[in-house]
C-alpha positions, 0 to 999 in steps of 0.5 A: 482481549489481546489489544491489536498492534499499530500496524504500519501497511505500507513500507519498503526496503531496497539494497541497490547492490541486489538490483537497481531500482530503475524508477529512482531517476533524476535529481529529485529522487537522489536522496532515495539512491542508496540502500534502505534496509529493515535495520534503518526502519525498526529504530523509527518504526518502534519509536512511532508506536509501530509493533508490526509492518507490511513489506510492499513490492518495489519493482516486477522483478519475480525474484524480489518476492522471494527475498522480501518473504525470507526477510519476514521470516527472520524479522519480529517487525514485518508480519506481512509482504505483498509481493508481485507476479506476473498477473497476465501468465497462465500459471499464476495460480502455481507460482502463488502456491510456490510462493507460499511454500518457501521460506516465510511463504506464510507471511505472503499476504497480498500481490501488486503491481505498478499499473501506475505505469501502464499506458492503457488506463483500463489494464484491470479489466483485461481478461489475462489479468482479471484471469490472474485477479481471480487467482489471487483471490482464491489463493486468499490475498489481497490485491493491492492497487496502485493507480493513478487518479484516471485509472480508478474507474477501471479499479472500480469496475475490476473490484465489482466484477471479483466481489470475491478479492480485497482490493487495497487502495495504496496512496489514495490513489495518488491524489493531487494535493500539491494543486489542491484540485479535489474534486475530480480525484474525489469523485472517482474515489468515492464511486470505488469506495462505493464497491464494499470489497475495497479499502484504502491506505492512509499513505503517501499523502507527503509525497503528493503534496509540496515536499518542501511546504506543505501542512497537515491542513493541506493534506486534510481535505483528502484524508478527510474524503477517503475517511467519509468514503471508506469508513475507518473500518476500510482505512489503514495507516500506511508510512510509504518509507523510505520514499516519504523521506522526500517530505518528512521523516517517519515521525512526522508521517505517524504524527501527521496521520495521527492528527488527521485521525485525531476526531475519530473514537479509540475503536475507530483510531484502532481500526485505522492504525491497525484493525483494518490491516490486522482483518484484510492481510490476516496479519 
């Protein structure tokens, strides 16, 4: 049997000369206000043992997804792309079909929207959004959930309403790791995990912690919660590079994830570090 490659299921790239990343504001995020390329990602990813990655959208601009597909087509590292399209558009199914016809279109594996920025906590349950999500499911794609803890209940309802669609929770639903307030988030994420068509990315933890002073011990209660709730077969590693660089290097993020999952069996670790992502995204 061919071994499943170690997969980084969540990273980004951007080129500020192509378009601005308008979310990079303020002094804290200043280290991210430069270009980040696949050429810069590849050495630390390979050094960490990564054999394949999933490139994830950064902004709600339709032109970004074709660009990412073309990048994937020219890369032997990027195995999948999670793109963006307007879920509320009446022609979303046609748009998804058109994306599939583009160079690299076979590497489109999912769609994501910045739900965390929507003021309506029940945005995912709007009829036009549910219609768009059904089109995502019919296209054979997954849907990445970028939500904040207070939006997790609506995400659970949406997933229950659409059992044909696999939802992928990014960054554990952004728990308040820095403050250590575990209980309310844990209750909501367990309710999400109780809906079987949800999986979770072990990603984005270091930037929810104290950037300058975090430890594996700080992250462990949150990682243990999703591991218990979802199980290794519904959990996948993601670096969240380059955003992770605000708090840790690529290698530190990978080493930390491995430390958090060290008690698992080899088969369970293989799921978290490759098997789940490969199955969910069809890599």
